[in-house]
TILO-519392 format. One record per residue (C-alpha): residue number from 1; y, z, x. Coordinates in steps of 0.02 Angstrom, whole numbers, plus 50000, padded with zeros to 5 digits. Layout:
residues N
[r NUM, [Y, Z, X]]
...
//
This chain:
residues 674
[r 1, [46898, 51381, 45525]]
[r 2, [47043, 51390, 45431]]
[r 3, [47233, 51348, 45455]]
[r 4, [47381, 51451, 45409]]
[r 5, [47506, 51357, 45299]]
[r 6, [47654, 51472, 45329]]
[r 7, [47793, 51443, 45458]]
[r 8, [47743, 51579, 45588]]
[r 9, [47915, 51557, 45674]]
[r 10, [48015, 51629, 45525]]
[r 11, [47908, 51750, 45466]]
[r 12, [47941, 51940, 45525]]
[r 13, [47768, 52046, 45489]]
[r 14, [47753, 52234, 45547]]
[r 15, [47634, 52252, 45664]]
[r 16, [47484, 52380, 45696]]
[r 17, [47411, 52409, 45857]]
[r 18, [47225, 52446, 45907]]
[r 19, [47261, 52539, 46058]]
[r 20, [47070, 52543, 46136]]
[r 21, [46942, 52419, 46068]]
[r 22, [46786, 52370, 46173]]
[r 23, [46711, 52208, 46174]]
[r 24, [46539, 52216, 46223]]
[r 25, [46463, 52083, 46342]]
[r 26, [46292, 52007, 46366]]
[r 27, [46240, 52106, 46527]]
[r 28, [46283, 52267, 46456]]
[r 29, [46444, 52294, 46513]]
[r 30, [46591, 52302, 46404]]
[r 31, [46783, 52250, 46419]]
[r 32, [46927, 52360, 46362]]
[r 33, [47068, 52271, 46246]]
[r 34, [47226, 52317, 46151]]
[r 35, [47251, 52212, 46003]]
[r 36, [47424, 52182, 45909]]
[r 37, [47408, 52146, 45729]]
[r 38, [47527, 52067, 45590]]
[r 39, [47498, 52241, 45463]]
[r 40, [47530, 52109, 45293]]
[r 41, [47435, 51975, 45344]]
[r 42, [47355, 51891, 45184]]
[r 43, [47182, 51848, 45281]]
[r 44, [47130, 51786, 45447]]
[r 45, [47258, 51728, 45566]]
[r 46, [47254, 51627, 45747]]
[r 47, [47239, 51749, 45897]]
[r 48, [47341, 51748, 46066]]
[r 49, [47248, 51788, 46215]]
[r 50, [47295, 51870, 46381]]
[r 51, [47150, 51906, 46510]]
[r 52, [47224, 51997, 46667]]
[r 53, [47149, 52133, 46779]]
[r 54, [47304, 52230, 46770]]
[r 55, [47262, 52396, 46655]]
[r 56, [47339, 52385, 46478]]
[r 57, [47360, 52566, 46475]]
[r 58, [47475, 52590, 46601]]
[r 59, [47501, 52436, 46742]]
[r 60, [47556, 52299, 46613]]
[r 61, [47593, 52417, 46443]]
[r 62, [47788, 52404, 46474]]
[r 63, [47787, 52216, 46490]]
[r 64, [47644, 52173, 46356]]
[r 65, [47755, 52266, 46218]]
[r 66, [47902, 52133, 46245]]
[r 67, [47763, 52002, 46219]]
[r 68, [47602, 52031, 46107]]
[r 69, [47709, 52143, 45993]]
[r 70, [47819, 51991, 45966]]
[r 71, [47674, 51879, 45928]]
[r 72, [47605, 51989, 45792]]
[r 73, [47765, 52004, 45734]]
[r 74, [47774, 51806, 45696]]
[r 75, [47599, 51828, 45635]]
[r 76, [47484, 51782, 45782]]
[r 77, [47334, 51927, 45811]]
[r 78, [47370, 51969, 46016]]
[r 79, [47231, 52018, 46114]]
[r 80, [47265, 52094, 46280]]
[r 81, [47099, 52103, 46383]]
[r 82, [47069, 52183, 46557]]
[r 83, [46957, 52090, 46661]]
[r 84, [46784, 52176, 46693]]
[r 85, [46810, 52297, 46842]]
[r 86, [46983, 52347, 46801]]
[r 87, [47064, 52477, 46693]]
[r 88, [46932, 52540, 46575]]
[r 89, [46823, 52384, 46593]]
[r 90, [46647, 52419, 46667]]
[r 91, [46574, 52336, 46806]]
[r 92, [46661, 52266, 46947]]
[r 93, [46786, 52142, 47019]]
[r 94, [46730, 52040, 47144]]
[r 95, [46849, 51917, 47182]]
[r 96, [46987, 51829, 47089]]
[r 97, [46929, 51690, 46965]]
[r 98, [46740, 51739, 47001]]
[r 99, [46619, 51647, 46910]]
[r 100, [46581, 51810, 46818]]
[r 101, [46757, 51837, 46758]]
[r 102, [46765, 51645, 46672]]
[r 103, [46606, 51672, 46601]]
[r 104, [46646, 51844, 46539]]
[r 105, [46814, 51764, 46445]]
[r 106, [46708, 51647, 46351]]
[r 107, [46603, 51802, 46275]]
[r 108, [46801, 51876, 46229]]
[r 109, [46826, 51704, 46154]]
[r 110, [46657, 51716, 46050]]
[r 111, [46716, 51898, 45990]]
[r 112, [46883, 51862, 45937]]
[r 113, [46821, 51729, 45824]]
[r 114, [46688, 51839, 45749]]
[r 115, [46821, 51975, 45713]]
[r 116, [46868, 51995, 45527]]
[r 117, [47059, 51969, 45563]]
[r 118, [47027, 51818, 45667]]
[r 119, [47033, 51641, 45599]]
[r 120, [46933, 51560, 45760]]
[r 121, [47093, 51480, 45854]]
[r 122, [47148, 51551, 45986]]
[r 123, [47277, 51518, 46110]]
[r 124, [47279, 51578, 46300]]
[r 125, [47441, 51649, 46373]]
[r 126, [47462, 51725, 46553]]
[r 127, [47572, 51739, 46704]]
[r 128, [47504, 51718, 46880]]
[r 129, [47320, 51788, 46868]]
[r 130, [47323, 51749, 46683]]
[r 131, [47424, 51576, 46711]]
[r 132, [47257, 51525, 46836]]
[r 133, [47118, 51600, 46733]]
[r 134, [47198, 51501, 46557]]
[r 135, [47173, 51351, 46644]]
[r 136, [47011, 51375, 46723]]
[r 137, [46951, 51437, 46550]]
[r 138, [47028, 51291, 46473]]
[r 139, [46909, 51173, 46574]]
[r 140, [46767, 51255, 46508]]
[r 141, [46826, 51189, 46346]]
[r 142, [46782, 51324, 46234]]
[r 143, [46788, 51282, 46057]]
[r 144, [46906, 51414, 45998]]
[r 145, [47042, 51370, 46116]]
[r 146, [47188, 51264, 46035]]
[r 147, [47319, 51283, 46179]]
[r 148, [47370, 51358, 46331]]
[r 149, [47544, 51428, 46389]]
[r 150, [47529, 51444, 46597]]
[r 151, [47676, 51543, 46695]]
[r 152, [47691, 51542, 46883]]
[r 153, [47513, 51482, 46913]]
[r 154, [47439, 51315, 46989]]
[r 155, [47314, 51191, 46992]]
[r 156, [47251, 51204, 47171]]
[r 157, [47212, 51377, 47229]]
[r 158, [47207, 51323, 47427]]
[r 159, [47349, 51226, 47442]]
[r 160, [47484, 51315, 47314]]
[r 161, [47419, 51503, 47316]]
[r 162, [47457, 51667, 47434]]
[r 163, [47329, 51619, 47572]]
[r 164, [47375, 51472, 47646]]
[r 165, [47524, 51320, 47634]]
[r 166, [47500, 51176, 47706]]
[r 167, [47365, 51226, 47802]]
[r 168, [47431, 51378, 47889]]
[r 169, [47386, 51556, 47838]]
[r 170, [47521, 51651, 47731]]
[r 171, [47549, 51812, 47852]]
[r 172, [47674, 51889, 47724]]
[r 173, [47584, 51857, 47577]]
[r 174, [47379, 51867, 47617]]
[r 175, [47336, 52034, 47684]]
[r 176, [47479, 52127, 47568]]
[r 177, [47389, 52060, 47425]]
[r 178, [47224, 52092, 47466]]
[r 179, [47284, 52265, 47500]]
[r 180, [47350, 52265, 47341]]
[r 181, [47188, 52226, 47250]]
[r 182, [47075, 52340, 47343]]
[r 183, [47193, 52476, 47292]]
[r 184, [47191, 52417, 47094]]
[r 185, [47017, 52407, 47092]]
[r 186, [46993, 52575, 47146]]
[r 187, [47075, 52657, 47018]]
[r 188, [47001, 52755, 46884]]
[r 189, [46965, 52720, 46703]]
[r 190, [47044, 52828, 46570]]
[r 191, [46954, 53001, 46521]]
[r 192, [47032, 52996, 46349]]
[r 193, [46941, 52819, 46320]]
[r 194, [46769, 52840, 46415]]
[r 195, [46752, 53022, 46393]]
[r 196, [46644, 53128, 46522]]
[r 197, [46576, 52978, 46601]]
[r 198, [46752, 52937, 46683]]
[r 199, [46710, 53005, 46828]]
[r 200, [46536, 52943, 46877]]
[r 201, [46600, 52775, 46832]]
[r 202, [46772, 52789, 46954]]
[r 203, [46638, 52850, 47094]]
[r 204, [46524, 52685, 47054]]
[r 205, [46682, 52580, 47064]]
[r 206, [46730, 52662, 47228]]
[r 207, [46553, 52633, 47288]]
[r 208, [46548, 52448, 47254]]
[r 209, [46731, 52371, 47276]]
[r 210, [46762, 52262, 47408]]
[r 211, [46918, 52209, 47511]]
[r 212, [46957, 52017, 47480]]
[r 213, [47021, 51982, 47623]]
[r 214, [46874, 51936, 47729]]
[r 215, [46811, 51814, 47601]]
[r 216, [46992, 51728, 47599]]
[r 217, [46991, 51715, 47792]]
[r 218, [46823, 51655, 47803]]
[r 219, [46872, 51480, 47712]]
[r 220, [47033, 51424, 47811]]
[r 221, [47005, 51249, 47762]]
[r 222, [46978, 51184, 47584]]
[r 223, [46812, 51185, 47560]]
[r 224, [46713, 51218, 47398]]
[r 225, [46779, 51422, 47384]]
[r 226, [46948, 51349, 47351]]
[r 227, [46896, 51189, 47240]]
[r 228, [46798, 51326, 47123]]
[r 229, [46942, 51372, 46990]]
[r 230, [47059, 51236, 47067]]
[r 231, [47075, 51121, 46889]]
[r 232, [47152, 50979, 47009]]
[r 233, [46994, 50950, 47050]]
[r 234, [46973, 50874, 46859]]
[r 235, [47119, 50869, 46758]]
[r 236, [47033, 50786, 46627]]
[r 237, [46916, 50924, 46602]]
[r 238, [47053, 51041, 46510]]
[r 239, [47065, 50959, 46321]]
[r 240, [47182, 51053, 46240]]
[r 241, [47378, 51061, 46264]]
[r 242, [47471, 51145, 46391]]
[r 243, [47639, 51229, 46405]]
[r 244, [47671, 51252, 46597]]
[r 245, [47811, 51363, 46653]]
[r 246, [47891, 51413, 46813]]
[r 247, [48054, 51447, 46926]]
[r 248, [48133, 51383, 47052]]
[r 249, [48132, 51549, 47158]]
[r 250, [47931, 51562, 47126]]
[r 251, [47824, 51462, 47262]]
[r 252, [47706, 51407, 47115]]
[r 253, [47844, 51304, 47031]]
[r 254, [47774, 51141, 47114]]
[r 255, [47606, 51149, 47004]]
[r 256, [47715, 51124, 46847]]
[r 257, [47770, 50951, 46897]]
[r 258, [47580, 50907, 46957]]
[r 259, [47504, 50984, 46781]]
[r 260, [47658, 50873, 46689]]
[r 261, [47608, 50706, 46797]]
[r 262, [47423, 50743, 46785]]
[r 263, [47353, 50809, 46613]]
[r 264, [47289, 50699, 46487]]
[r 265, [47332, 50801, 46331]]
[r 266, [47514, 50845, 46252]]
[r 267, [47607, 50943, 46375]]
[r 268, [47772, 51023, 46412]]
[r 269, [47850, 51105, 46567]]
[r 270, [47991, 51223, 46601]]
[r 271, [48068, 51263, 46746]]
[r 272, [48207, 51399, 46750]]
[r 273, [48303, 51477, 46906]]
[r 274, [48178, 51643, 46884]]
[r 275, [48054, 51707, 47021]]
[r 276, [47890, 51763, 46998]]
[r 277, [47921, 51840, 46805]]
[r 278, [47911, 51795, 46633]]
[r 279, [48054, 51698, 46567]]
[r 280, [48107, 51836, 46439]]
[r 281, [48103, 51967, 46590]]
[r 282, [48166, 51834, 46702]]
[r 283, [48258, 51896, 46880]]
[r 284, [48394, 51807, 46916]]
[r 285, [48450, 51751, 46762]]
[r 286, [48497, 51706, 46629]]
[r 287, [48332, 51758, 46528]]
[r 288, [48292, 51665, 46385]]
[r 289, [48205, 51672, 46227]]
[r 290, [48032, 51641, 46300]]
[r 291, [47931, 51747, 46156]]
[r 292, [48004, 51622, 46018]]
[r 293, [47967, 51454, 46126]]
[r 294, [47782, 51522, 46127]]
[r 295, [47794, 51559, 45956]]
[r 296, [47837, 51359, 45912]]
[r 297, [47707, 51308, 46042]]
[r 298, [47572, 51412, 45940]]
[r 299, [47637, 51372, 45771]]
[r 300, [47614, 51171, 45826]]
[r 301, [47459, 51191, 45890]]
[r 302, [47379, 51336, 45783]]
[r 303, [47499, 51371, 45637]]
[r 304, [47512, 51221, 45538]]
[r 305, [47706, 51183, 45578]]
[r 306, [47772, 51066, 45672]]
[r 307, [47969, 51085, 45708]]
[r 308, [47978, 50937, 45809]]
[r 309, [47926, 51031, 45987]]
[r 310, [47837, 50876, 46041]]
[r 311, [48000, 50768, 46010]]
[r 312, [48108, 50866, 46148]]
[r 313, [48096, 50833, 46304]]
[r 314, [47933, 50862, 46398]]
[r 315, [48020, 50932, 46537]]
[r 316, [48166, 51061, 46528]]
[r 317, [48236, 51113, 46698]]
[r 318, [48378, 51238, 46743]]
[r 319, [48503, 51161, 46877]]
[r 320, [48596, 51313, 46950]]
[r 321, [48787, 51263, 47002]]
[r 322, [48836, 51264, 47174]]
[r 323, [48874, 51449, 47228]]
[r 324, [48909, 51541, 47392]]
[r 325, [48755, 51638, 47488]]
[r 326, [48728, 51788, 47406]]
[r 327, [48830, 51772, 47259]]
[r 328, [48691, 51724, 47146]]
[r 329, [48569, 51849, 47177]]
[r 330, [48552, 51918, 47002]]
[r 331, [48617, 51770, 46890]]
[r 332, [48604, 51598, 46943]]
[r 333, [48746, 51486, 46813]]
[r 334, [48712, 51328, 46787]]
[r 335, [48637, 51217, 46651]]
[r 336, [48475, 51152, 46561]]
[r 337, [48433, 50969, 46577]]
[r 338, [48288, 50865, 46499]]
[r 339, [48167, 50734, 46565]]
[r 340, [48069, 50627, 46470]]
[r 341, [47901, 50650, 46565]]
[r 342, [47853, 50670, 46730]]
[r 343, [47876, 50564, 46845]]
[r 344, [48033, 50520, 46753]]
[r 345, [48133, 50347, 46783]]
[r 346, [48293, 50479, 46780]]
[r 347, [48243, 50536, 46952]]
[r 348, [48295, 50419, 47102]]
[r 349, [48194, 50434, 47276]]
[r 350, [48334, 50431, 47395]]
[r 351, [48294, 50405, 47574]]
[r 352, [48405, 50477, 47711]]
[r 353, [48355, 50420, 47893]]
[r 354, [48383, 50567, 48002]]
[r 355, [48507, 50462, 48098]]
[r 356, [48614, 50490, 47945]]
[r 357, [48599, 50681, 47961]]
[r 358, [48675, 50682, 48146]]
[r 359, [48541, 50641, 48237]]
[r 360, [48557, 50520, 48414]]
[r 361, [48416, 50415, 48458]]
[r 362, [48301, 50520, 48586]]
[r 363, [48197, 50666, 48594]]
[r 364, [48220, 50850, 48569]]
[r 365, [48121, 50970, 48628]]
[r 366, [48059, 51123, 48518]]
[r 367, [48046, 51287, 48590]]
[r 368, [48040, 51397, 48442]]
[r 369, [48075, 51572, 48465]]
[r 370, [47911, 51671, 48350]]
[r 371, [48045, 51785, 48267]]
[r 372, [48132, 51635, 48149]]
[r 373, [48117, 51664, 47985]]
[r 374, [48163, 51833, 47939]]
[r 375, [48320, 51772, 47829]]
[r 376, [48195, 51702, 47711]]
[r 377, [48142, 51858, 47615]]
[r 378, [47995, 51875, 47523]]
[r 379, [47881, 51713, 47501]]
[r 380, [47811, 51775, 47338]]
[r 381, [47974, 51848, 47249]]
[r 382, [47976, 51936, 47105]]
[r 383, [48174, 51932, 47083]]
[r 384, [48234, 52103, 47163]]
[r 385, [48387, 52074, 47271]]
[r 386, [48322, 52128, 47425]]
[r 387, [48197, 51998, 47441]]
[r 388, [48286, 51832, 47403]]
[r 389, [48355, 51722, 47547]]
[r 390, [48488, 51767, 47641]]
[r 391, [48624, 51657, 47767]]
[r 392, [48514, 51543, 47863]]
[r 393, [48642, 51514, 47984]]
[r 394, [48558, 51623, 48115]]
[r 395, [48382, 51542, 48098]]
[r 396, [48452, 51372, 48095]]
[r 397, [48542, 51403, 48255]]
[r 398, [48376, 51440, 48323]]
[r 399, [48306, 51291, 48266]]
[r 400, [48316, 51090, 48283]]
[r 401, [48436, 51038, 48152]]
[r 402, [48497, 50879, 48068]]
[r 403, [48661, 50911, 47981]]
[r 404, [48756, 50776, 47873]]
[r 405, [48924, 50729, 47860]]
[r 406, [49026, 50826, 47708]]
[r 407, [48979, 50750, 47547]]
[r 408, [49114, 50669, 47447]]
[r 409, [49044, 50713, 47272]]
[r 410, [48917, 50842, 47205]]
[r 411, [48747, 50779, 47233]]
[r 412, [48606, 50836, 47117]]
[r 413, [48402, 50821, 47162]]
[r 414, [48240, 50879, 47058]]
[r 415, [48091, 50865, 47109]]
[r 416, [47986, 50871, 47275]]
[r 417, [48074, 50825, 47430]]
[r 418, [48004, 50750, 47583]]
[r 419, [48018, 50755, 47765]]
[r 420, [47942, 50639, 47886]]
[r 421, [47957, 50664, 48075]]
[r 422, [47854, 50594, 48225]]
[r 423, [47800, 50740, 48344]]
[r 424, [47725, 50777, 48504]]
[r 425, [47648, 50931, 48551]]
[r 426, [47578, 51013, 48697]]
[r 427, [47454, 51121, 48617]]
[r 428, [47298, 51073, 48520]]
[r 429, [47359, 51206, 48380]]
[r 430, [47543, 51188, 48313]]
[r 431, [47638, 51199, 48149]]
[r 432, [47780, 51147, 48078]]
[r 433, [47909, 51244, 47956]]
[r 434, [48037, 51139, 47881]]
[r 435, [48196, 51213, 47768]]
[r 436, [48323, 51107, 47680]]
[r 437, [48480, 51196, 47673]]
[r 438, [48673, 51172, 47609]]
[r 439, [48801, 51203, 47735]]
[r 440, [48963, 51258, 47670]]
[r 441, [49121, 51244, 47784]]
[r 442, [49108, 51427, 47834]]
[r 443, [48955, 51374, 47913]]
[r 444, [48865, 51475, 47798]]
[r 445, [48686, 51409, 47763]]
[r 446, [48593, 51413, 47595]]
[r 447, [48404, 51397, 47592]]
[r 448, [48361, 51262, 47454]]
[r 449, [48183, 51249, 47476]]
[r 450, [48040, 51225, 47637]]
[r 451, [47898, 51173, 47678]]
[r 452, [47756, 51194, 47783]]
[r 453, [47616, 51103, 47886]]
[r 454, [47487, 51155, 47996]]
[r 455, [47476, 51008, 48122]]
[r 456, [47283, 51014, 48131]]
[r 457, [47292, 50980, 47945]]
[r 458, [47400, 50809, 47967]]
[r 459, [47270, 50714, 47879]]
[r 460, [47222, 50835, 47742]]
[r 461, [47140, 51010, 47723]]
[r 462, [46969, 50991, 47730]]
[r 463, [46951, 50924, 47885]]
[r 464, [47076, 50981, 48027]]
[r 465, [47068, 50895, 48193]]
[r 466, [47150, 50983, 48356]]
[r 467, [47314, 50891, 48423]]
[r 468, [47279, 50785, 48579]]
[r 469, [47426, 50857, 48679]]
[r 470, [47565, 50717, 48721]]
[r 471, [47529, 50603, 48570]]
[r 472, [47648, 50563, 48444]]
[r 473, [47584, 50597, 48268]]
[r 474, [47685, 50527, 48117]]
[r 475, [47692, 50675, 47999]]
[r 476, [47736, 50707, 47816]]
[r 477, [47806, 50886, 47759]]
[r 478, [47815, 50893, 47574]]
[r 479, [47939, 51041, 47515]]
[r 480, [47934, 51151, 47380]]
[r 481, [47992, 51074, 47216]]
[r 482, [48158, 51114, 47169]]
[r 483, [48334, 51079, 47059]]
[r 484, [48480, 51103, 47162]]
[r 485, [48658, 51030, 47149]]
[r 486, [48763, 51019, 47315]]
[r 487, [48930, 51039, 47307]]
[r 488, [49070, 50923, 47355]]
[r 489, [49122, 50978, 47517]]
[r 490, [48956, 51055, 47602]]
[r 491, [48842, 50966, 47705]]
[r 492, [48659, 50936, 47665]]
[r 493, [48561, 50998, 47821]]
[r 494, [48375, 51002, 47860]]
[r 495, [48303, 51136, 47997]]
[r 496, [48151, 51117, 48094]]
[r 497, [48049, 51254, 48180]]
[r 498, [47867, 51275, 48260]]
[r 499, [47864, 51459, 48193]]
[r 500, [47921, 51557, 48027]]
[r 501, [47886, 51738, 48028]]
[r 502, [47815, 51826, 47930]]
[r 503, [47786, 51698, 47810]]
[r 504, [47665, 51613, 47952]]
[r 505, [47550, 51655, 48044]]
[r 506, [47601, 51609, 48230]]
[r 507, [47496, 51480, 48325]]
[r 508, [47391, 51554, 48450]]
[r 509, [47476, 51507, 48603]]
[r 510, [47675, 51460, 48625]]
[r 511, [47702, 51295, 48580]]
[r 512, [47840, 51161, 48623]]
[r 513, [47855, 50996, 48512]]
[r 514, [47953, 50854, 48545]]
[r 515, [48046, 50778, 48396]]
[r 516, [48078, 50579, 48423]]
[r 517, [48240, 50595, 48342]]
[r 518, [48249, 50395, 48307]]
[r 519, [48129, 50411, 48176]]
[r 520, [48086, 50511, 48015]]
[r 521, [48188, 50540, 47872]]
[r 522, [48227, 50659, 47718]]
[r 523, [48168, 50605, 47556]]
[r 524, [48281, 50687, 47411]]
[r 525, [48245, 50657, 47211]]
[r 526, [48425, 50621, 47165]]
[r 527, [48445, 50635, 46976]]
[r 528, [48619, 50578, 46903]]
[r 529, [48695, 50715, 46782]]
[r 530, [48682, 50633, 46588]]
[r 531, [48818, 50735, 46516]]
[r 532, [48778, 50661, 46335]]
[r 533, [48598, 50696, 46324]]
[r 534, [48612, 50883, 46409]]
[r 535, [48739, 50927, 46286]]
[r 536, [48623, 50884, 46153]]
[r 537, [48478, 50982, 46195]]
[r 538, [48416, 51119, 46093]]
[r 539, [48475, 51276, 46162]]
[r 540, [48370, 51421, 46197]]
[r 541, [48411, 51585, 46127]]
[r 542, [48423, 51766, 46239]]
[r 543, [48273, 51877, 46251]]
[r 544, [48209, 51966, 46099]]
[r 545, [48248, 52144, 46050]]
[r 546, [48110, 52244, 46112]]
[r 547, [48028, 52315, 45956]]
[r 548, [48004, 52516, 45963]]
[r 549, [47855, 52592, 46078]]
[r 550, [47817, 52751, 46158]]
[r 551, [47831, 52676, 46343]]
[r 552, [47962, 52749, 46458]]
[r 553, [47988, 52660, 46639]]
[r 554, [48090, 52735, 46793]]
[r 555, [48103, 52589, 46897]]
[r 556, [48117, 52616, 47090]]
[r 557, [48219, 52469, 47181]]
[r 558, [48149, 52388, 47325]]
[r 559, [48210, 52375, 47518]]
[r 560, [48196, 52277, 47648]]
[r 561, [48247, 52326, 47832]]
[r 562, [48235, 52207, 47993]]
[r 563, [48248, 52281, 48170]]
[r 564, [48244, 52214, 48350]]
[r 565, [48200, 52313, 48509]]
[r 566, [48321, 52214, 48633]]
[r 567, [48217, 52307, 48768]]
[r 568, [48045, 52261, 48728]]
[r 569, [48076, 52098, 48604]]
[r 570, [47979, 52184, 48458]]
[r 571, [48055, 52126, 48289]]
[r 572, [47981, 52248, 48151]]
[r 573, [48023, 52197, 47959]]
[r 574, [47982, 52323, 47824]]
[r 575, [47983, 52310, 47642]]
[r 576, [47949, 52426, 47495]]
[r 577, [47920, 52317, 47339]]
[r 578, [48017, 52356, 47172]]
[r 579, [47908, 52487, 47073]]
[r 580, [47924, 52650, 46972]]
[r 581, [47838, 52749, 46855]]
[r 582, [47798, 52713, 46678]]
[r 583, [47740, 52851, 46559]]
[r 584, [47667, 52817, 46366]]
[r 585, [47714, 52969, 46274]]
[r 586, [47598, 52914, 46133]]
[r 587, [47442, 52996, 46253]]
[r 588, [47535, 53083, 46393]]
[r 589, [47474, 52954, 46529]]
[r 590, [47583, 52910, 46672]]
[r 591, [47575, 52802, 46824]]
[r 592, [47657, 52783, 46985]]
[r 593, [47646, 52668, 47133]]
[r 594, [47705, 52655, 47323]]
[r 595, [47711, 52482, 47419]]
[r 596, [47746, 52479, 47591]]
[r 597, [47721, 52313, 47717]]
[r 598, [47750, 52308, 47896]]
[r 599, [47770, 52158, 48001]]
[r 600, [47785, 52161, 48193]]
[r 601, [47813, 52026, 48330]]
[r 602, [47831, 52036, 48509]]
[r 603, [47957, 51874, 48550]]
[r 604, [47853, 51766, 48669]]
[r 605, [47681, 51830, 48622]]
[r 606, [47591, 51759, 48468]]
[r 607, [47446, 51860, 48499]]
[r 608, [47559, 52011, 48460]]
[r 609, [47577, 51980, 48275]]
[r 610, [47517, 52132, 48164]]
[r 611, [47510, 52143, 47967]]
[r 612, [47506, 52336, 47896]]
[r 613, [47513, 52364, 47719]]
[r 614, [47508, 52526, 47626]]
[r 615, [47457, 52560, 47454]]
[r 616, [47466, 52714, 47346]]
[r 617, [47418, 52737, 47166]]
[r 618, [47432, 52889, 47059]]
[r 619, [47379, 52900, 46868]]
[r 620, [47396, 53067, 46768]]
[r 621, [47400, 53158, 46610]]
[r 622, [47433, 53339, 46593]]
[r 623, [47329, 53415, 46726]]
[r 624, [47210, 53297, 46748]]
[r 625, [47266, 53175, 46917]]
[r 626, [47209, 53065, 47022]]
[r 627, [47275, 52954, 47194]]
[r 628, [47202, 52800, 47281]]
[r 629, [47270, 52758, 47457]]
[r 630, [47250, 52602, 47559]]
[r 631, [47279, 52559, 47756]]
[r 632, [47266, 52373, 47790]]
[r 633, [47289, 52297, 47939]]
[r 634, [47258, 52131, 48023]]
[r 635, [47289, 52065, 48204]]
[r 636, [47232, 51902, 48300]]
[r 637, [47174, 51861, 48464]]
[r 638, [47148, 51675, 48525]]
[r 639, [46992, 51655, 48444]]
[r 640, [46954, 51776, 48301]]
[r 641, [47066, 51869, 48148]]
[r 642, [47025, 52062, 48155]]
[r 643, [47063, 52153, 47980]]
[r 644, [47027, 52335, 47953]]
[r 645, [47035, 52415, 47759]]
[r 646, [47031, 52604, 47723]]
[r 647, [47003, 52656, 47554]]
[r 648, [47038, 52870, 47511]]
[r 649, [47032, 52917, 47338]]
[r 650, [47078, 53104, 47293]]
[r 651, [47071, 53194, 47124]]
[r 652, [47205, 53346, 47063]]
[r 653, [47361, 53373, 47156]]
[r 654, [47458, 53491, 47271]]
[r 655, [47356, 53619, 47355]]
[r 656, [47212, 53594, 47226]]
[r 657, [47209, 53408, 47270]]
[r 658, [47032, 53354, 47356]]
[r 659, [46969, 53190, 47426]]
[r 660, [46816, 53124, 47342]]
[r 661, [46793, 52964, 47419]]
[r 662, [46821, 52880, 47592]]
[r 663, [46770, 52713, 47664]]
[r 664, [46821, 52604, 47816]]
[r 665, [46788, 52418, 47817]]
[r 666, [46812, 52308, 48002]]
[r 667, [46777, 52144, 48029]]
[r 668, [46827, 51999, 48140]]
[r 669, [46841, 51808, 48074]]
[r 670, [46845, 51643, 48191]]
[r 671, [47013, 51552, 48184]]
[r 672, [46984, 51394, 48125]]
[r 673, [47126, 51280, 48186]]
[r 674, [47252, 51409, 48134]]
//
């Protein structure tokens, strides 16, 4: 394999796009790819692979042109591949990160190496799903792989994903994400690519697709199912350099620090103010030239160019400036800081006994209203304003709070806070939700970060044990990693509750917890500013201009409504995530999606908890039109979870539309200390 000697960072190449390319697999299936190439390259070049199930033709097409076209302009071949069973790729997608998906990836890398435009070197980039499998593929040690950029991903599929957190079931995420994947996996391939076989392949896909929720609910503890694909099982399996990227509003952010701490290879990390987005499309802002930073990484490990990227701080993190609640939903003013390593000597663990946060010695009885939590917005945030945090004061008022005195000076933290408590339960199952907040003089309360613990998981997630009612337990609740600045004059608050709906599925019985307020502490990762060092940091530029393309989008904003029936005590939260219409004018393909999630809970009745998710996917071109509709519902009694999924598919429009497929799945799964 050869290595280019020209600087990819400074070069700008015209770009040639191969819109539809087939990658044959050994079992007879084939994967669909789109490839961007530097049109004037003098010989083979390194490649950058993104390998995800979100459809290159329509689903991620608007995002792909902002990323892969830039890589090609910098001298790299950019390869965007749809996983088996998605888009135009044949086969069935059986689950997230299935062994088949990873085996297919190795064949994709072999295929890239064999192309005449490839010099055999490959980097992998991905956000979320693609960030996960990028790490997983790296752990398989394919010979072509040179480096990875992993964004908004995790090293631990059980502890740090959208299924469980702290051993508690994520009510706001598990069923909605399963519903999304059921609809995504049922969408048809493109007749313009497949030809006349598209309809039969669609029917085969519909007939064999499976809902994922049953599998996820069948593994309520951290067993072999979750260990598969969790690179924390053996960090040493990863032998190539890793650039880990996340945002302070993304729940996967802690993995960035864990990867920095545990990987035994050259590694860099970046944590910005963003939600679950690529940094060049960041919400809330400021966005940055993420494409350029990736090219620097590729240059260092594939391009034969070293511009000093590894001599810069190993970790770059954004410290947002203090801001009133609701004032920084679209942009978060602040500054970049740097640390040479993680852990770093620049961060000090400062323990604050609860007695310093206004706790008087004694016992506090915690009988949390079940509907605490509506002010938290979405657990998995994509940056749209309705899904962000609201004022926590109302939820604080229904929780047990420990609030310190007004700060005499600004206090900055960077890392993973932790709260220790001594707690007694009157029931064998219970959970804790701990929120760290910043309280302003006007009483408004800003959520800084949070953490959860299913108390039956107090000794770990592999072997949960019921609580012994009346017995006191010392427990530690790690909070999500955060970079934050508390303003002078504001106060630090710890809010503790036994519920947090709809993030956490309620315990099967109403619980009374006793907190021993004479014991316990908040530990903060305190970082003192270092102005001279920070001033010398290499600045990030703004996002690169999007090159000309044929894709038009019409965004539709998200919405979130919370209602409460004073007579019945029922709370209903309805969310409609942001979406929109995409049209590719190069071939007329149009995609449109509609999502709705509904969370119902009657105060005082944990068995009334209900999650409903509705999805519709429309894909059309001219007089060809298809629609996929799913309806999913999850409930629980004291012993079992119950899930019903409905899938329908339609062809045609208006009065000519007809249903061509319908199926309903129903299943129950016993509760396992959840």
